[in-house]
C-alpha positions in Angstrom: 9.5 37.7 3.7 6.0 37.2 2.4 4.6 34.2 0.6 2.3 34.6 -2.4 -1.3 33.8 -1.4 -2.9 30.8 -2.9 0.2 28.6 -2.9 0.0 25.4 -0.9 2.7 23.1 0.3 3.5 20.2 -2.0 1.5 17.1 -1.0 3.4 14.2 0.4 0.9 11.7 -0.9 1.7 9.2 -3.7 -0.8 9.7 -6.6 0.6 7.1 -9.0 3.5 4.7 -9.4 4.9 2.1 -7.0 3.6 2.4 -3.5 5.7 -0.4 -1.9 8.3 -2.9 -2.9 10.2 -5.7 -1.2 13.8 -4.7 -1.7 15.1 -7.5 0.6 13.4 -10.2 -1.6 14.9 -8.7 -4.8 18.4 -8.8 -3.1 18.1 -12.3 -1.7 16.3 -14.0 -4.7 16.6 -14.0 -8.4 13.3 -12.7 -9.6 12.6 -14.4 -13.0 9.1 -13.1 -13.7 7.0 -10.3 -12.3 3.2 -9.9 -12.4 1.5 -6.5 -12.1 -1.8 -6.8 -10.3 -4.4 -4.7 -8.6 -5.7 -5.0 -5.0 -9.1 -4.6 -3.6 -8.8 -1.8 -1.0 -11.2 -0.3 1.4 -11.5 3.5 2.1 -8.8 4.3 4.7 -6.4 1.8 3.2 -6.1 3.9 0.0 -5.0 7.0 2.0 -2.6 5.0 4.1 -1.0 3.6 1.0 -0.7 7.0 -0.6 1.2 8.2 2.4 3.7 5.3 1.7 3.0 3.5 4.9 2.6 -0.1 3.6 4.9 -2.9 4.6 5.3 -6.0 2.4 8.6 -7.4 3.7 6.8 -10.5 5.1 4.1 -10.6 2.3 3.7 -13.3 -0.2 1.3 -14.1 -3.1 -0.7 -17.3 -3.3 -3.6 -18.8 -5.2 -7.0 -19.1 -3.5 -10.2 -20.0 -5.4 -8.6 -19.4 -8.8 -7.4 -15.9 -7.9 -4.0 -14.5 -6.8 -4.1 -13.1 -3.3 -1.5 -11.1 -1.3 -1.0 -12.6 2.2 0.6 -11.1 5.3 0.9 -7.5 4.0 0.6 -4.7 6.5 -1.3 -1.5 5.8 -1.5 0.5 9.0 -4.7 2.3 10.0 -5.2 5.8 8.5 -5.5 8.0 11.6 -7.7 10.7 10.2 -10.3 8.1 8.9 -13.7 7.8 10.3 -13.7 5.3 13.3 -16.9 3.6 12.0 -14.9 1.7 9.4 -12.9 -1.0 11.0 -10.4 -2.7 8.8 -7.7 -5.2 9.9 -4.2 -3.8 9.3 -2.9 -7.3 8.4 -5.2 -9.3 6.1 -5.3 -11.2 2.9 -6.2 -9.1 -0.2 -7.4 -10.2 -3.6 
């Protein structure tokens, strides 16, 4: 059995769409309104999210200085990232 040259395995990274959702919150609460918002991410966080490794089960949104922030979300460290960039896995994001 030979494989055709030039073919690569399908990437397991998420390139678009929903990266994480809190299914438990949607089960336990009646969601009356949703807001789609962006996050300010730093280098390795983007790759970690694309691998689907975010945890938002304990996260919540709140207002700070007139902006909506995401608190207590968890984005684990991307292992292949450069060690010079240190980013806390659990932090508030605007």
